[in-house]
C-alpha positions in Angstrom: -40.0 18.7 14.9 -36.6 18.6 16.5 -34.3 16.4 18.6 -31.5 17.9 20.7 -28.8 16.1 22.7 -28.1 17.6 26.1 -26.1 14.7 27.6 -24.4 11.3 27.0 -23.0 12.6 23.7 -19.7 10.6 23.2 -19.7 9.9 26.9 -21.5 7.4 29.1 -23.2 9.4 31.8 -25.6 12.3 32.0 -28.3 11.1 29.6 -30.6 13.9 28.5 -32.4 14.4 25.2 -35.1 16.8 24.1 -37.9 16.4 21.6 -39.7 19.5 20.2 -43.0 19.0 18.4 -46.0 21.3 17.7 -44.7 23.8 20.2 -44.2 21.3 23.0 -40.8 20.3 24.6 -40.4 16.7 25.9 -37.4 15.6 27.9 -36.2 12.0 27.8 -34.1 11.4 30.9 -32.3 14.0 33.0 -29.3 12.2 34.4 -26.3 13.0 36.6 -22.8 13.0 35.2 -20.1 10.7 36.8 -16.4 10.2 36.6 -14.6 12.7 34.3 -18.0 13.8 33.0 -19.0 15.3 36.4 -17.9 19.0 36.1 -21.0 20.0 34.1 -23.6 18.9 36.7 -24.1 22.3 38.2 -26.2 23.6 35.3 -28.8 22.6 32.7 -28.2 23.4 29.1 -31.8 24.4 28.5 -34.6 26.4 30.2 -36.3 24.1 32.7 -39.5 26.2 32.8 -40.0 25.6 29.0 -40.2 21.8 29.3 -43.7 20.4 29.1 -43.2 16.7 30.0 -40.5 14.4 31.1 -40.0 10.6 30.5 -37.5 8.5 32.4 -36.2 5.3 30.9 -35.0 3.9 34.3 -34.0 4.9 37.8 -30.2 4.8 37.6 -28.8 8.2 38.6 -27.0 8.8 35.3 -30.5 8.9 33.8 -32.5 10.4 36.6 -30.2 12.2 39.0 -30.9 15.8 37.9 -34.7 15.6 38.0 -34.8 17.5 41.3 -32.6 20.2 39.7 -35.1 20.4 36.9 -37.8 21.4 39.5 -35.5 23.6 41.4 -35.0 25.6 38.1 -38.7 26.0 37.3 -40.1 22.8 35.8 -43.6 22.0 37.1 -44.9 19.2 34.9 -45.2 15.4 35.2 -42.5 12.7 35.1 -43.7 9.5 33.3 -42.0 6.2 34.2 -42.9 2.6 34.9 -44.3 1.6 38.3 -41.1 -0.1 39.3 -39.0 2.9 38.2 -41.2 5.2 40.3 -40.6 3.0 43.3 -36.9 3.1 42.8 -36.8 6.8 42.2 -38.5 7.3 45.6 -35.4 6.0 47.3 -32.7 7.0 44.9 -33.6 10.7 44.5 -33.9 11.1 48.2 -30.5 9.4 48.7 -29.0 11.6 46.0 -30.3 14.8 47.6 -28.8 13.8 51.0 -25.5 13.3 49.3 -25.7 16.7 47.6 -26.5 18.4 50.9 -23.7 16.5 52.7 -21.2 17.3 50.0 -22.1 21.0 50.1 -21.8 21.1 53.9 -18.3 19.6 53.6 -17.3 22.0 50.8 -18.6 24.9 52.8 -16.2 24.3 55.7 -13.3 24.4 53.2 -14.6 27.5 51.4 -15.1 29.5 54.6 -11.5 28.7 55.7 -10.3 30.1 52.3 -12.6 33.2 52.7 -14.7 32.0 49.7 -18.5 32.0 49.4 -20.2 28.9 50.7 -21.4 26.6 47.8 -25.0 25.6 47.5 -26.0 22.0 47.1 -27.0 21.0 43.6 -30.4 20.4 45.0 -32.0 19.6 48.4 -34.2 16.9 49.8 -37.1 19.4 49.4 -36.4 19.6 45.7 -36.3 15.8 45.5 -39.7 15.6 47.3 -41.1 18.1 44.8 -40.0 15.9 41.9 -41.3 12.7 43.5 -44.8 14.3 43.9 -45.0 14.6 40.1 -44.3 10.9 39.2 -46.9 9.3 36.9 -46.6 5.5 36.8 -47.3 3.7 33.5 -47.3 0.1 32.4 -45.3 -1.6 29.6 -47.4 -1.4 26.4 -49.8 1.2 27.7 -50.6 3.8 25.1 -50.1 7.3 26.5 -51.8 10.1 24.6 -49.6 12.9 25.9 -50.8 15.7 23.6 -53.0 15.5 20.4 -49.7 15.4 18.5 -47.8 12.9 20.7 -48.4 9.3 21.8 -46.0 7.2 23.8 -45.4 3.5 24.8 -42.9 1.9 27.1 -41.2 -1.4 26.3 -39.1 -3.6 28.6 -35.4 -2.8 28.1 -34.1 -5.7 30.4 -31.5 -3.5 32.1 -33.0 -2.8 35.5 -36.3 -3.5 37.3 -38.7 -1.2 35.4 -36.2 -0.1 32.7 -37.8 0.8 29.4 -37.1 1.7 25.8 -39.6 4.5 25.0 -41.3 4.8 21.6 -42.9 8.1 20.5 -45.2 8.9 17.6 -45.0 12.6 16.7 -47.2 14.6 14.5 -46.7 18.2 13.2 -49.0 19.5 10.6 -49.4 16.7 8.0 -46.1 15.0 9.0 -45.8 12.1 11.3 -42.5 10.5 12.6 -41.7 7.8 15.0 -38.6 7.6 17.3 -37.4 5.1 19.9 -35.0 5.8 22.8 -33.3 2.6 23.9 -32.4 3.9 27.4 -29.9 1.3 28.7 -30.4 -2.2 27.1 -29.7 -5.2 29.3 -27.8 -8.4 28.6 -29.9 -11.5 28.0 -30.3 -14.4 30.4 -29.7 -12.3 33.6 -31.4 -13.3 36.8 -34.6 -11.7 38.1 -35.5 -9.4 35.2 -36.6 -10.3 31.6 -34.6 -10.0 28.4 -34.9 -6.8 26.4 -38.1 -6.7 24.4 -38.5 -5.4 20.8 -39.9 -1.9 20.0 -42.3 -1.0 17.2 -41.2 0.3 13.8 -39.3 3.6 14.2 -38.1 6.2 11.7 -35.4 7.2 14.1 -33.6 5.4 17.0 -31.5 6.8 19.8 -29.4 3.9 21.0 -26.9 3.4 23.8 -23.4 2.1 23.0 -21.8 1.5 26.3 -20.3 -1.8 25.1 -20.5 -1.0 21.4 -16.9 -1.9 20.8 -16.6 -5.1 22.9 -18.1 -8.4 23.8 -19.0 -9.9 27.2 -17.8 -13.2 28.5 -20.4 -15.9 28.4 -22.8 -16.0 31.4 -23.0 -19.8 31.5 -20.1 -20.2 34.0 -20.3 -16.8 35.8 -21.3 -18.5 39.1 -18.5 -21.0 38.8 -15.9 -18.2 38.2 -17.3 -16.1 41.0 -17.3 -19.1 43.4 -13.6 -19.8 42.4 -12.6 -16.2 43.3 -14.5 -16.3 46.6 -13.1 -19.7 47.4 -9.4 -18.9 46.9 -9.7 -15.4 48.5 -11.3 -16.6 51.7 -9.0 -19.6 51.7 -6.0 -17.3 52.0 -7.6 -15.3 54.7 -8.7 -12.3 52.6 -11.9 -10.4 52.0 -13.8 -10.1 48.7 -14.8 -6.5 48.2 -17.4 -5.9 45.6 -18.1 -2.3 44.6 -21.7 -2.6 43.4 -24.5 -0.4 42.1 -27.0 -0.3 44.9 -30.0 -0.8 42.6 -30.0 -3.8 40.2 -26.5 -5.1 40.5 -26.5 -5.8 44.2 -29.8 -7.7 43.9 -28.4 -9.9 41.0 -25.3 -10.6 43.1 -27.4 -11.8 46.0 -29.4 -14.0 43.6 -26.1 -15.6 42.3 -24.5 -16.0 45.8 -27.6 -17.8 47.0 -27.2 -20.2 44.1 -23.5 -20.6 44.8 -24.2 -21.4 48.5 -27.0 -23.8 47.6 -24.8 -25.8 45.3 -21.8 -25.9 47.7 -19.4 -24.3 45.2 -17.2 -22.6 47.9 -15.2 -25.3 49.7 -12.8 -23.3 51.9 -15.6 -21.6 53.9 -18.9 -23.2 52.8 -21.0 -20.9 55.0 -19.1 -17.8 54.2 -20.5 -14.5 55.6 -21.9 -12.0 53.1 -22.4 -8.4 54.1 -24.5 -5.9 52.2 -23.1 -2.5 53.4 -25.3 0.1 51.7 -28.5 1.6 53.2 -29.7 2.3 49.6 -29.1 -1.3 48.6 -31.2 -2.5 51.5 -34.1 -0.3 50.5 -33.8 -1.4 46.9 -33.7 -5.0 47.9 -37.0 -4.5 49.7 -38.5 -3.3 46.4 -37.0 -6.3 44.5 -38.6 -8.5 47.2 -42.1 -7.0 46.6 -44.6 -7.3 43.7 -42.6 -8.2 40.6 -45.7 -8.9 38.4 -44.9 -7.7 34.9 -41.2 -7.3 35.5 -39.6 -10.6 36.7 -38.5 -13.4 34.4 -40.2 -16.8 34.4 -37.6 -18.5 36.6 -37.9 -15.8 39.3 -41.7 -16.0 39.1 -41.6 -19.8 39.7 -39.2 -19.3 42.7 -41.6 -16.7 44.2 -44.6 -19.0 43.6 -42.9 -21.7 45.5 -42.8 -19.4 48.5 -39.0 -19.1 48.4 -37.2 -15.8 48.6 -34.6 -15.5 45.8 -32.5 -12.9 47.7 -32.2 -14.5 51.2 -29.8 -17.2 52.2 -27.8 -18.3 55.4 -25.2 -15.9 56.8 -26.4 -12.9 54.8 -25.9 -9.8 57.0 -27.2 -6.4 56.5 -25.2 -3.4 57.7 -27.5 -0.4 58.5 -25.5 1.7 60.8 -22.2 3.3 60.1 -20.7 1.7 63.2 -21.5 -1.7 61.7 -19.8 -0.7 58.5 -16.6 0.4 60.3 -16.6 -2.8 62.4 -16.3 -4.8 59.2 -12.8 -3.5 58.7 -11.6 -4.5 62.1 -13.2 -7.9 62.1 -10.5 -10.5 61.0 -13.1 -13.0 59.7 -12.7 -13.5 55.9 -15.9 -12.3 54.3 -17.7 -10.9 51.2 -18.6 -7.2 51.4 -21.0 -5.7 48.8 -21.0 -2.0 49.0 -21.7 1.1 46.9 -21.0 3.2 45.0 -20.4 0.9 42.1 -17.7 3.1 40.5 -15.9 3.7 43.9 -16.5 7.4 43.8 -18.5 7.8 47.0 -20.2 6.0 49.8 -18.9 3.3 52.2 -17.0 1.4 49.5 -14.2 3.9 49.8 -13.5 2.9 53.4 -13.5 -0.8 52.4 -11.0 -0.1 49.6 -8.8 1.9 52.0 -8.6 -1.1 54.4 -8.3 -3.9 51.8 -6.6 -2.6 48.6 -3.1 -2.9 50.2 -3.7 -6.5 51.3 -2.5 -9.0 48.8 -4.7 -11.7 50.2 -7.9 -9.7 49.3 -9.7 -9.4 46.0 -11.6 -6.4 44.6 -14.3 -7.8 42.3 -15.9 -5.5 39.7 -19.3 -6.4 38.4 -20.3 -3.3 36.4 -19.2 -0.6 34.0 -16.6 1.8 35.3 -16.8 5.3 33.8 -13.8 7.0 32.4 -12.0 9.0 35.2 -13.6 7.0 38.0 -11.6 5.3 40.8 -13.0 2.0 39.6 -11.7 2.6 36.1 -8.3 3.5 37.3 -8.1 0.2 39.2 -9.2 -1.8 36.1 -6.6 0.1 34.1 -3.8 -1.2 36.3 -3.2 1.7 38.8 -0.5 0.8 41.3 -1.6 3.4 43.8 -5.0 5.1 44.5 -5.7 8.2 46.5 -8.5 7.3 48.9 -9.9 9.4 51.7 -6.8 11.5 51.9 -4.3 8.6 51.8 -2.2 7.1 49.0 -3.1 3.4 49.0 -0.9 0.7 47.3 -2.9 -1.7 45.1 -1.7 -5.1 46.1 -5.1 -6.9 46.1 -6.2 -9.1 43.2 -8.4 -7.2 40.8 -11.2 -9.2 39.1 -13.6 -7.9 36.4 -16.9 -9.7 35.6 -18.0 -8.2 32.4 -20.5 -11.1 32.0 -22.5 -9.6 34.8 -22.8 -6.2 33.1 -26.3 -4.7 33.1 -25.6 -3.4 29.6 -25.9 -5.4 26.3 -22.6 -6.0 24.6 -22.0 -5.4 20.8 -24.0 -8.5 19.9 -26.9 -7.6 22.2 -27.1 -4.0 20.8 -27.1 -5.3 17.2 -29.8 -7.8 18.0 -32.1 -5.1 19.5 -31.7 -2.6 16.7 -31.9 -5.1 13.8 -35.2 -6.4 15.1 -36.8 -3.0 14.4 -38.4 -3.4 11.0 -38.4 -1.7 8.6 -34.9 -0.4 9.2 -34.9 3.1 10.8 -34.0 6.1 8.6 -31.3 7.2 11.1 -29.6 5.8 14.2 -28.2 8.3 16.8 -25.5 6.5 18.8 -25.1 7.9 22.3 -24.2 6.8 25.9 -20.8 5.4 25.1 -17.2 6.7 25.3 -16.1 8.2 22.0 -14.3 5.0 20.9 -17.3 2.8 21.7 -19.8 5.2 20.0 -17.7 5.4 16.8 -17.0 1.7 16.6 -20.7 0.8 17.0 -21.8 3.5 14.5 -19.3 2.2 12.0 -20.6 -1.3 12.6 -24.2 -0.1 11.9 -23.1 1.7 8.8 -21.5 -1.5 7.5 -24.9 -3.1 7.9 -26.6 -0.4 5.9 -27.8 1.9 8.7 -27.4 5.7 8.6 -25.6 6.1 11.9 -24.4 9.3 13.6 -22.5 10.0 16.9 -23.9 13.4 17.8 -21.9 16.0 19.8 -23.2 17.8 22.9 -26.1 20.2 22.1 -26.3 18.9 18.5 -29.9 19.1 17.0 -31.6 17.5 14.1 -34.8 18.1 12.1 -36.9 14.9 12.4 -39.0 15.7 9.3 -36.1 16.2 6.9 -33.5 14.2 8.9 -31.1 17.1 8.4 -28.6 18.4 11.0 -29.6 21.8 12.3 -26.7 22.4 14.7 -23.5 20.3 14.9 -23.1 21.0 18.6 -19.9 21.4 20.6 -17.0 19.2 19.4 -15.9 16.6 22.0 -12.4 18.1 22.1 -13.9 21.4 23.1 -16.0 19.9 25.8 -13.0 18.2 27.3 -11.0 21.4 27.1 -13.8 23.3 28.9 -13.5 20.7 31.7 -9.8 21.2 32.0 -9.0 17.8 30.6 -5.7 17.4 28.7 -6.8 16.0 25.3 -3.4 14.7 24.5 -2.9 12.7 27.7 -6.5 11.5 27.4 -5.7 10.0 24.0 -2.7 8.2 25.5 -5.0 6.8 28.2 -7.6 5.8 25.7 -4.9 3.9 23.7 -3.7 2.0 26.8 -7.3 1.2 27.7 -7.8 -0.2 24.2 -4.7 -2.4 24.8 -6.2 -3.7 28.1 -9.4 -4.4 26.4 -7.6 -6.5 23.7 -5.9 -8.4 26.6 -9.3 -9.1 28.2 -10.6 -10.3 24.9 -7.6 -12.7 24.6 -8.3 -13.9 28.1 -11.9 -14.6 27.1 -10.8 -16.7 24.2 -8.4 -18.6 26.5 -11.2 -19.3 29.0 -13.4 -20.5 26.2 -10.6 -22.9 25.0 -11.2 -25.4 27.8 -12.1 -28.8 26.3 -10.4 -28.2 23.0 -8.1 -30.9 21.6 -4.7 -31.0 23.4 -2.8 -30.2 20.2 -4.9 -27.0 19.7 -4.3 -25.9 23.2 -0.6 -26.6 23.0 -0.4 -24.6 19.7 -2.4 -21.7 21.2 -0.2 -21.6 24.3 2.9 -21.4 22.2 1.5 -18.5 20.2 0.5 -16.6 23.3 3.9 -17.2 24.9 5.7 -16.1 21.7 3.6 -12.9 21.6 4.4 -12.2 25.2 8.2 -12.7 24.6 8.1 -10.4 21.5 6.5 -7.5 23.4 8.7 -8.0 26.5 11.5 -6.7 24.3 
């Protein structure tokens, strides 16, 4: 009985874990890598034809994006996921395959000019179609008897429509063990979907740690802060550009903007135009507009019962054709543009950044996690120039970051989820977080009495004894294999830590509104003194 980590080990993307029990191999997620994690996408670290079953926690590409590659390399079995996840995978894997083929076509032209062999796409639309034919929809709480030795249940993770934490009961000989995979855990009190639900007692837990070293801003005034940014940006004649994940985040944005418009929170341009410029977002929004039974929260269910559409409002415009997308950047009307990809690595968002980043009257508003090495992360880290579509673009626009809108639980949310598992798990494997976040969260768990481990890539553990069988590839070696300078990365990590501390201070400042005047005066003096000290 063994657990091996084939992805998201001390990094955020590329989730992929393998259980081995009674001669069977079960994969939990098979995700694409993004940002500086991306160089490893071209190969799997295991034999695809030796896998017996696959379970997917949710549809995001960093958890599902290599499923077509799995079939391309010989896997022929089923993919188990919730009904909503299966619906979303139907659009997301096809879209990903089109991107793979398009990228390969572009790279082929460059390769032929250099006299090099033409590269093949990671996978094709045909590979994606093969994967989609093997989807097996399951319901939350449904007991799946996979093999005589394996039973499985899905539990709402509150991260995305259909997202799940997956609980396994494994038997080998006379030994039985239980293990839960958190997938990605959502923040509480988000629109449309439900809060994360508890999972049954588990001997082992594999938990994400994306925000394991930080806290989100409170969600109570998110709409007010967002309305303020939109108001002042449109008021000075600029555009608000929102890089957004096509699935999940875009739909939440539409829900919030509908509320902002209903309450008249933007004064400069009350009926401001909003453009959704992402074909994938439009397809996903149709799914979010369908049957949400078993997935939506009570507030959304009540809105739907009343016959009102939570994602539709006046002056919402949908850009389907590329000509419409290009026209947005020549139209002088101040507007809100929501476009993908969420990390600014691909898609139409790159064109909008190229035309708006240099304009000081515009705002780039981030509403989701930006992976290390991504364009979005560089912007949040204070880059003064960005290379975009072959040009160096000056960063003059205002940069705003809404961590309260994150689809991931922060440190408090992660702790709440794992401490509700009773009795306490024998061991917690901390994954899906950058090294600093993983280690900080693991230390926090240890301080609370957990046995917590941050596994390295390809590390494996015996689930009967709990002992490590293979320590895996050290993180420094993984980075070196990808050609990443470890020393410069450490410097970058330290600066990112300083920026995070600054964001935390800003959160405290924002929360100080309404305190006694003498406290605010004292706090301001301390902040000013700190700033003067470090100016020197």
